[in-house]
Structures are given as structure tokens and as C-alpha cells.
N, C-alpha and C positions, 0 to 999 in steps of 0.2 A: 716610060718603059718600066716594067716591074722587074726587080732583081730578086732572085731567091736562090738558095742553094739546096740542092737535093742531098738527102742523107740516106744512108742504108737502112734497111729494115732490121738489121742486126743490132743488138743492144751492146753497149760498151762494157757494162758491168758483167754480163754473162761472158763476154770475151776475156775480160780480166780474170774472172774466177777460173775459166778453163785454162788460161795461160798459166796462172799461179799453181794450180793443182795438176795440170796435165800438159804443161808446155813442152816437156821433154819428148812427148810423143805427138806434139803438134795439134792437140785438140782444138785450140783456138783458131788455128789456120783452117782446119776442116770446117769449123763453124762459120767462118767468114767466106767460105767458098774457094779457098786457095788450096786446091787438092794437091797439086804438084809439090808446092813447098811444104805441105803437111807430110807428104811421103818423105821428102828430104829430111824433115825434122825427125821422123821416125828412124831413118837410117843413120843420122848423125847425132842422135840424142839431143835434139834441140840446138843444133849448131854448136855442140860441145858446151852448152849452157850460155854462150854469148848471145846467140840468137834469141833465146828466151828472155834474157835480161833486156835486150834492146826492145823486144816486143812489149814487155811489161811497161817500160818507160813510155813507149809510143801510145799504148792504150791509156795509161794514166794521164798523159798530156792531151788525150783525145785527138791524136794525129794518125792513128792506125786506120787503114783503109781496107775495104772488102775487095773481092775479086773484080768488082766493076769500077773501082777507084773512088768509091763514095766513103765519106767518113761515117763511122758508126754512130747510131743515134744516141741521144741522151738516155740516161738511166730511167727505167720505168718508175723509179722512186722519186724522181725530181719533179 
């Protein structure tokens, strides 16, 4: 039996940059297909900054998932 893990089509470096520069308005969440939480980030300014910080850490540790529950793919530079 062959084991493999599926990964998202979305790149983790792009998600990181969007989170770093536009996390307070949820740009990285919209990019990953998480529309509802993106709107929540707009209304709460990124969960008052705490949500953005948590997301930055998750993205850097490569544990952030898209709307389908898949991990973001490796950087196109790797």
C-alpha cells in the first residue's frame, strides 16, 4: 500500500507575506479560501493582533491549513 499526503495548491511563502503585510485585514485567510474567518479578521483587526501572531507562527512552522484542511505546499523557491 502506498502512503502519501496531499498538500494544498497554495504556497506557504505567499501566505506568510500576505499575513505579515495584510494580516490585520485577513488577506492570508482569503488566499487560503477561509472566507468567513477572513471577514472576521476584517471586523476584529486580525483578532486584535493575537490571531495574526498565531497565524504567522503556524505558517512559519508549516502547520497552517487551507479551507480543505490541507497543509500549504512548500515554497516555489525550494
